[in-house]
N, C-alpha and C positions, 0 to 999 in steps of 0.2 A: 556340533551344530551351532548355527548363529542365531541370534535373536531375530524374531520375525520382523523384517524391515518395514513391512506395511504397518504393523501395529506400533512399531517404534516411531515411525513418522507421525502417526495419529496422536501418540502420546505427547509429541512436540507441538500439537495443535495444527499439524499440516496434513494435506491430502497427499497420499503416495502416488507416484507415477509408475505405471506398470506397462511393460511391453508384452504384447500377446503374440504367441506363436501358434501356428496350426500345423507346423512340421518341424522336425528337429534341425537345428543349425547352431553349432557352437560358435561360429563366426558372428552370427546375429546376436547371440547372448553377449559376446565380448563387445560388440559395437554398441549394444544397449547400455552396457556399463560405462563405456566411454562417453556416451550421450548424456549420462546422468540419471538413468532410470533407477528406481528403488527396488524393483522386483520383476520377475518374469512369470508370466502365466502361460500354461500349456493347455490347449483345448483338446483333451483326450476323447471327448465325445464325437466331435466331427473332424478331428485332426488325425495325423499319422504318427503315433508315438509308441515305440516298443518300450518295455521296461529298461532295456539297455540305454535307449535314448534319453529317457527321463533321468536315469542314473548319471549320465554324462552331463546333462544340462544342469542338474543340481550341483555337481562337482565344480563346474566352471562358474556358475552363478554365485555359489557360496564363496568361492575363491575371490570373487570381485566384491563380496559384501552384499549380495542380493539374495533375498529369499525367492523360493519358487512355489507358486500355487498352481492348481490344476483343476479343470473340470474332468471328472472321471467318465469313462465310457458308460458305465451305469453305477448306481449307488450301492451295489452289493459289497459286503465286507471283503470279498476276494480282491476286487479292483482297488478299493480304498487302501487295503493293506499293501498291495503291490506298489502303489504310488507313495504311500507314507514311508515305507521301508527304504525307498530311494532317497528320502530327505525332503519331500514336499511338506510345506508348512501351512497349507491351506487347501481345502477341498470344496469345490462346488458340486453339489449333488443334483443332477438333472431330474425334472419331472417328479417333484415331491408333491403328493396330493392328499396326504392324510397325516394325522398325528403319529400313527404307528410307523409310517414310512420315515417321518422326520426323526422319531426316537431311535429307530434302527440305524439311520444314517449317522446321527450324532454319536451313538454308542460305538460305531465302527471307527470313529475318528479319535476317540478319547480313551486313554488308558484307565484301568480301574484305579480308584473306586468310582470315578465319574462316568466311565463307559466300559466297553468290552473289547477295546483294541488289543489285538494279539501282539506279543513282544517278539520282534524279529531280530535279525542279526546284521542288518544293513546300516547305512548311514543314519537312518532315522532313529536308531538306538545306539549310535556311536560304535557300531560293529560289535556290540555286546562286550566291549572292552572294559573289564572291571576297574582297571587303573584309571582310565579316562572317566568312567562313570563316577568314580570316587570324588572327582573334582566337583561334581554336583551334589555330593553327599550320599551317593549310592543310587540304586535303581529306582527306588520309590521317589526320591527327591527329583531324579531326572524325569520320571513320568509326570510329576507335578509341574515341573518346568516346561516340559513339552506340551502338556495340556494348556498351559497358560499362553503358549505361543502358537496355538492352533486356531486358524480361521475355519469355521464350519458354516458354509453358506448354502441354504436350500433354494433351489431354483423353482419359483412359482410361475408356471407357464401354461396353466389350464384353468378352466372354470371350476372343476372340482378342487383344485388347489386354493382358489379364492373362497369357495364355499366353506372349506375347512381351515381357513387361514388362522382364525383365532386359536383353534386347538393346536395347530402346527407351531404357532409362536409361543405356546405355553411350554414347549420342550426346553428344559433348562440348559441343556448342552449346546443348543443351537445358537450360533453367533448372530446370524441374520439371514437376509434373503436377497435375491436378485431376480430379475425377470427374464423373459424370453418372448419378445414382441411378436415374432413370426408364429411360433407355436401357440401363443395365447390367442392371437387373432384367429387362427384356424379352429381352436377349441370354441371360440365364440361364434363360429359360423360365418366368419368373414375372412376366409383364407386368402393369402396374398395381399392383405390390406393392413400391414403393421402400423401404418400412419393414420388409420381410421380413428376419428375422434372418440369413438366408443372404447376402442382398445386403449387409447391414451388415458382416458378417464379411469378405466379399471386399474391400470398400472398405478396411477396416482393414488387411488384408494388403497391398493395393496401396500404401497410404500408408506402411506400415512398411518395405516394400522400398525405396520411394523415399528415405526418410530414411536407410536403411542405405547407400545409394549416394551420399549427400551431395547429393541433389536436393531442391528446394523442394517442399513440399506447400502449395498455394495458401492453404488455410485457416489455415496456420500463420503466414502473413505479412500477412494482411489480413482484416478483418471487412467483409463486404459487405451493405449494405442495399439491396434492389431496390425500385424504385418500386411494384411491385404489392404487395409486403409492407407497405410504408408505407401505401398506400391501403386495402388490405383489412383488415389487422389494426388499423391506427390508426383507420380508419373505423368498424369494428365496435365498438371500445372507446368511441369518441365516441357512437355511436348508443345503446349500452348505458347510458352515463352519462346521456345526455339522457333516455332512457326512465325511468331511475330518478328523476331530478329531477321529471319530469312526473308520475309516479305519486305521489311524495311530495307534490308541489305540489297535486295533486287531493285528496289525503287532508286536507291542511291546510285547503284552501278549503272542503271539505265539512264539516269539523269546525267551522269558524267559522260557516258557514251554519246548521248544526244548533244551535249554541249560541245564535245570534241568534233563531232561530225557536222555540226551546224556552222562552224567557223570556216570561212573561205580562206584557203591557204594561199599565201602570197607566193608567186613564182620566184624562183631563184634568178640571180643576175644572168647566169648562162642561159636559162630558159627564155628570159626576156630578149637577150641578144639573138638567139636562134630564131625567135618569133619575128623580130624586127628584120632579120635577114631573109625571111621567107621560108624558113624551115619549120616543119611541124614539130611540135614538142612530143 
């Protein structure tokens, strides 16, 4: 396993740049590496990722020196284990609404004695290779190293989550929090209004409380560019630019055509002679 590249960047006093995927694409992972991204994030809650896809993404990303984080389909130990065994080094747990949910979530992400994560035999545990694990000082030392490289982010996206936030933040194994503006707005009784000032104010309060409890706010440690943002915003800029060039190009072509057709062509000497002799040209 590699050191968590998001945390490594943070230790250098920098914000990590993360490329977000909602579907598996090894080509996009490679392109993200070429572009200079520090890590890959997979949205397993709303995206389309099989365990095999996560495994392949981790393999390629790690090969390029990028960690992989993921939002799991749900925060049950089953899904968390499935993702961590593939080599994921950060988990976002959706819809955390109570201290017990936060505790169970953190426990599933951390090896004992800090948590209750099950020991698997995949990339997340160096394929249970004793010789490789000896490089870390054995299984216990590897578990400690893995725990220290794990990001555990609770998604606070409901009014109950806000009501219980102080207790949620008291969970020691929790790294920090992130939001969910659309679901939070719906929970507040203003569905479809993520930009509503009331929702923004509540999110600001959630983040302020997290910081006051020395917990991470995800947006403070990483900038994330999602594939849909890249395609939609980048695509629209491209189309707008092309349209501008086409419009300007048509204007130039029309201007040239107009200039050429507005010039009275001088008849040739043969045409002048024939005209003088009474022949029609």
